[in-house]
C-alpha atoms as a printed R data frame, in Angstrom:
    type eleno elety resid chain resno       x      y       z
1   ATOM     1    CA   MET     A     1  -0.150 -0.096  -0.329
2   ATOM     2    CA   PHE     A     2   1.303  3.582  -0.820
3   ATOM     3    CA   SER     A     3  -0.180  7.053  -1.701
4   ATOM     4    CA   ARG     A     4   1.280  8.776  -4.684
5   ATOM     5    CA   GLY     A     5  -0.841 10.754  -7.844
6   ATOM     6    CA   ILE     A     6  -4.310 11.863  -7.108
7   ATOM     7    CA   ILE     A     7  -4.783 14.438  -4.481
8   ATOM     8    CA   SER     A     8  -7.976 13.322  -1.922
9   ATOM     9    CA   ASN     A     9  -9.035 15.640   0.792
10  ATOM    10    CA   PHE     A    10 -10.127 15.057   4.409
11  ATOM    11    CA   ARG     A    11 -13.303 17.537   5.918
12  ATOM    12    CA   THR     A    12 -13.019 17.330   9.328
13  ATOM    13    CA   PRO     A    13 -16.696 16.827   9.756
14  ATOM    14    CA   THR     A    14 -16.921 13.367   8.046
15  ATOM    15    CA   LEU     A    15 -14.630 12.037  10.801
16  ATOM    16    CA   PRO     A    16 -15.451  8.234  10.859
17  ATOM    17    CA   PHE     A    17 -13.996  7.483  14.016
18  ATOM    18    CA   PRO     A    18 -14.302  8.811  17.614
19  ATOM    19    CA   THR     A    19 -11.375 10.491  18.615
20  ATOM    20    CA   CYS     A    20  -8.909  8.282  20.773
21  ATOM    21    CA   LYS     A    21 -10.373  5.301  19.615
22  ATOM    22    CA   TYR     A    22  -8.388  3.443  17.254
23  ATOM    23    CA   SER     A    23  -9.272  0.128  15.017
24  ATOM    24    CA   ILE     A    24  -6.017 -1.533  16.918
25  ATOM    25    CA   SER     A    25  -4.908 -0.038  20.112
26  ATOM    26    CA   ASP     A    26  -1.568  0.880  20.903
27  ATOM    27    CA   LYS     A    27  -1.258 -2.120  23.451
28  ATOM    28    CA   ASP     A    28  -2.779 -4.477  21.116
29  ATOM    29    CA   LEU     A    29  -0.091 -3.583  18.732
30  ATOM    30    CA   GLU     A    30   2.511 -3.936  21.337
31  ATOM    31    CA   SER     A    31   1.138 -7.278  21.970
32  ATOM    32    CA   ARG     A    32   1.426 -8.067  18.210
33  ATOM    33    CA   GLY     A    33   5.099 -7.576  18.371
34  ATOM    34    CA   PHE     A    34   4.887 -3.917  16.890
35  ATOM    35    CA   PHE     A    35   6.070 -0.500  18.518
36  ATOM    36    CA   LEU     A    36   4.466  2.808  17.113
37  ATOM    37    CA   ARG     A    37   7.223  5.467  16.782
38  ATOM    38    CA   ARG     A    38   6.613  9.358  16.077
39  ATOM    39    CA   THR     A    39  10.342 10.625  15.881
40  ATOM    40    CA   ILE     A    40  13.104  9.460  13.273
41  ATOM    41    CA   SER     A    41  15.640  9.104  16.293
42  ATOM    42    CA   ASP     A    42  15.704  5.301  15.835
43  ATOM    43    CA   LEU     A    43  14.348  4.771  12.200
44  ATOM    44    CA   ASN     A    44  17.016  3.340   9.727
45  ATOM    45    CA   LEU     A    45  16.571  5.307   6.509
46  ATOM    46    CA   ASP     A    46  18.215  2.340   4.591
47  ATOM    47    CA   HIS     A    47  15.723 -0.302   5.858
48  ATOM    48    CA   LEU     A    48  12.935  2.430   5.214
49  ATOM    49    CA   ASN     A    49  14.329  2.848   1.907
50  ATOM    50    CA   SER     A    50  13.762 -0.913   1.048
51  ATOM    51    CA   VAL     A    51   9.994 -0.479   2.230
52  ATOM    52    CA   PHE     A    52   9.633  2.517  -0.020
53  ATOM    53    CA   VAL     A    53  11.583  0.360  -2.981
54  ATOM    54    CA   ALA     A    54   9.195 -3.033  -2.120
55  ATOM    55    CA   VAL     A    55   5.607 -0.989  -2.533
56  ATOM    56    CA   GLY     A    56   6.772  0.491  -6.012
57  ATOM    57    CA   PHE     A    57   8.820  3.921  -4.816
58  ATOM    58    CA   PRO     A    58  11.974  4.718  -6.760
59  ATOM    59    CA   ARG     A    59  14.829  4.184  -4.436
60  ATOM    60    CA   ARG     A    60  15.727  7.487  -2.942
61  ATOM    61    CA   GLU     A    61  19.188  8.955  -1.912
62  ATOM    62    CA   THR     A    62  19.526  8.302   2.030
63  ATOM    63    CA   GLU     A    63  20.727 11.954   2.751
64  ATOM    64    CA   LYS     A    64  17.510 13.392   0.907
65  ATOM    65    CA   ILE     A    65  15.292 11.150   2.981
66  ATOM    66    CA   LYS     A    66  16.716 12.600   6.281
67  ATOM    67    CA   LEU     A    67  16.580 16.178   4.914
68  ATOM    68    CA   ALA     A    68  12.659 15.752   3.789
69  ATOM    69    CA   LEU     A    69  12.076 14.140   7.381
70  ATOM    70    CA   GLU     A    70  13.791 17.164   9.532
71  ATOM    71    CA   HIS     A    71  11.331 19.268   7.275
72  ATOM    72    CA   THR     A    72   8.432 17.129   8.525
73  ATOM    73    CA   GLN     A    73   5.886 18.394  10.859
74  ATOM    74    CA   SER     A    74   4.418 15.043  11.652
75  ATOM    75    CA   ILE     A    75   5.683 11.349  11.390
76  ATOM    76    CA   LEU     A    76   4.534  8.052  12.527
77  ATOM    77    CA   TRP     A    77   5.971  4.646  11.749
78  ATOM    78    CA   VAL     A    78   5.803  1.140  13.114
79  ATOM    79    CA   GLU     A    79   8.644 -0.654  14.036
80  ATOM    80    CA   HIS     A    80   8.476 -4.653  13.926
81  ATOM    81    CA   LYS     A    81   9.949 -5.682  17.569
82  ATOM    82    CA   LYS     A    82  11.853 -8.954  16.306
83  ATOM    83    CA   SER     A    83  13.725 -7.136  13.395
84  ATOM    84    CA   GLN     A    84  13.678 -3.946  14.668
85  ATOM    85    CA   LYS     A    85  12.623 -2.515  11.321
86  ATOM    86    CA   PRO     A    86  10.038 -0.012   9.985
87  ATOM    87    CA   VAL     A    87   7.313 -1.978   8.758
88  ATOM    88    CA   ALA     A    88   4.606  0.862   8.060
89  ATOM    89    CA   PHE     A    89   5.378  4.835   7.676
90  ATOM    90    CA   ALA     A    90   3.363  7.845   7.008
91  ATOM    91    CA   ARG     A    91   4.270 11.722   7.396
92  ATOM    92    CA   ALA     A    92   2.557 14.757   6.834
93  ATOM    93    CA   THR     A    93   3.958 18.353   6.354
94  ATOM    94    CA   GLY     A    94   2.202 21.664   6.215
95  ATOM    95    CA   ASP     A    95   1.819 25.220   7.139
96  ATOM    96    CA   GLY     A    96   0.692 24.034  11.034
97  ATOM    97    CA   VAL     A    97  -2.105 25.840  11.040
98  ATOM    98    CA   PHE     A    98  -4.740 25.644   8.301
99  ATOM    99    CA   ASN     A    99  -3.134 22.858   5.854
100 ATOM   100    CA   ALA     A   100  -1.159 19.348   5.576
101 ATOM   101    CA   ILE     A   101  -0.122 16.861   3.076
102 ATOM   102    CA   ILE     A   102   0.378 13.413   4.207
103 ATOM   103    CA   TRP     A   103   3.196 11.723   1.979
104 ATOM   104    CA   ASP     A   104   4.911  8.247   1.801
105 ATOM   105    CA   VAL     A   105   2.371  5.989   3.261
106 ATOM   106    CA   VAL     A   106   3.715  2.804   2.959
107 ATOM   107    CA   VAL     A   107   3.206 -0.809   4.324
108 ATOM   108    CA   ASP     A   108   5.956 -3.081   3.801
109 ATOM   109    CA   PRO     A   109   4.453 -6.077   1.728
110 ATOM   110    CA   SER     A   110   5.003 -8.729   3.851
111 ATOM   111    CA   PHE     A   111   2.895 -6.914   6.785
112 ATOM   112    CA   GLN     A   112   0.186 -5.715   4.660
113 ATOM   113    CA   GLY     A   113  -3.521 -6.800   5.683
114 ATOM   114    CA   ILE     A   114  -3.168 -6.726   9.477
115 ATOM   115    CA   GLY     A   115  -4.287 -2.998   9.890
116 ATOM   116    CA   LEU     A   116  -0.959 -1.276  10.326
117 ATOM   117    CA   GLY     A   117  -1.874  1.229   7.571
118 ATOM   118    CA   LYS     A   118  -4.965  1.823   8.903
119 ATOM   119    CA   ALA     A   119  -3.136  2.173  12.634
120 ATOM   120    CA   VAL     A   120  -0.715  4.740  10.976
121 ATOM   121    CA   MET     A   121  -3.391  6.773   9.008
122 ATOM   122    CA   GLU     A   122  -5.881  6.834  12.337
123 ATOM   123    CA   ARG     A   123  -3.292  8.590  14.665
124 ATOM   124    CA   LEU     A   124  -1.547 10.637  11.908
125 ATOM   125    CA   VAL     A   125  -4.923 12.404  11.247
126 ATOM   126    CA   GLU     A   126  -5.996 12.537  14.667
127 ATOM   127    CA   GLU     A   127  -2.387 14.168  15.620
128 ATOM   128    CA   LEU     A   128  -3.106 16.821  12.655
129 ATOM   129    CA   LEU     A   129  -7.058 17.289  13.511
130 ATOM   130    CA   GLU     A   130  -5.680 17.924  17.622
131 ATOM   131    CA   LYS     A   131  -3.495 20.445  16.115
132 ATOM   132    CA   GLY     A   132  -6.627 22.433  14.322
133 ATOM   133    CA   ILE     A   133  -5.708 21.548  11.097
134 ATOM   134    CA   CYS     A   134  -8.782 20.806   8.874
135 ATOM   135    CA   ASN     A   135  -7.559 20.604   5.332
136 ATOM   136    CA   ILE     A   136  -5.902 17.435   5.297
137 ATOM   137    CA   ALA     A   137  -4.944 16.076   1.871
138 ATOM   138    CA   LEU     A   138  -2.969 13.471   0.315
139 ATOM   139    CA   TYR     A   139  -1.705 12.014  -2.912
140 ATOM   140    CA   SER     A   140  -2.832  8.358  -3.845
141 ATOM   141    CA   GLU     A   141  -2.613  5.589  -6.568
142 ATOM   142    CA   PRO     A   142  -5.883  4.817  -8.022
143 ATOM   143    CA   ARG     A   143  -5.749  1.169  -7.143
144 ATOM   144    CA   VAL     A   144  -5.558  2.424  -3.152
145 ATOM   145    CA   LEU     A   145  -8.041  4.961  -3.021
146 ATOM   146    CA   GLY     A   146 -10.567  2.367  -1.497
147 ATOM   147    CA   PHE     A   147  -8.198  2.069   1.578
148 ATOM   148    CA   TYR     A   148  -8.279  5.780   2.345
149 ATOM   149    CA   ARG     A   149 -12.404  6.222   1.796
150 ATOM   150    CA   PRO     A   150 -13.313  4.417   5.082
151 ATOM   151    CA   LEU     A   151 -10.916  6.672   6.980
152 ATOM   152    CA   GLY     A   152 -12.674  9.895   5.815
153 ATOM   153    CA   PHE     A   153 -10.884 11.008   2.600
154 ATOM   154    CA   VAL     A   154 -12.798 11.634  -0.608
155 ATOM   155    CA   ALA     A   155 -11.777 12.301  -4.250
156 ATOM   156    CA   ASP     A   156 -12.190 15.474  -5.888
157 ATOM   157    CA   PRO     A   157 -14.292 16.844  -2.875
158 ATOM   158    CA   ASP     A   158 -17.092 19.617  -4.159
159 ATOM   159    CA   GLY     A   159 -15.578 19.139  -7.618
160 ATOM   160    CA   ILE     A   160 -12.346 20.702  -6.411
161 ATOM   161    CA   ARG     A   161  -9.587 19.343  -8.835
162 ATOM   162    CA   GLY     A   162  -5.679 18.964  -7.478
163 ATOM   163    CA   MET     A   163  -2.698 19.685  -9.620
164 ATOM   164    CA   VAL     A   164   0.742 19.306  -9.735
165 ATOM   165    CA   TYR     A   165   3.863 20.855 -11.711
166 ATOM   166    CA   SER     A   166   4.940 18.523 -14.376
167 ATOM   167    CA   ARG     A   167   8.122 19.781 -16.452
168 ATOM   168    CA   LYS     A   168   7.754 18.439 -19.606
169 ATOM   169    CA   GLN     A   169  11.009 16.583 -20.575
170 ATOM   170    CA   LYS     A   170  12.969 18.221 -23.916
171 ATOM   171    CA   LYS     A   171  13.256 15.420 -26.424
172 ATOM   172    CA   LYS     A   172  16.595 14.073 -27.149
173 ATOM   173    CA   LYS     A   173  17.734 14.304 -30.499
């Protein structure tokens, strides 16, 4: 599971889960062998990069990942206790007041389908809402839009369309 491509919006009134109530509790995650982390201090960036590649992202330079994370306002990742490696990850950037964009939502393919992506997203969205940020967007591949909809995300809300800058490549002669 990963996010890139189509912009989606989250509107506070459609919050599908009550505040502080998650589909899987922190205690249950820990009993299953996972730790929730909110800082990059113990995050092995090479291992994170491996998860990115495993879900289809291009391999990234470790120093650029580090720089991006240093400029990230909210980060949440799941560590597999046994391997001490990241198996789920998401981050958000924004102005800290009105707007945030969620980036790099990934779950290691060997750990998909057990609720880790949902656990990360529920907590990240709640953290942003607690800061008063109510315009939360993300980019998503069309094939995983169904994952985000139950979490309150909608594609093209009220007819609003996202756009991204795309520099045209010059044709080589």
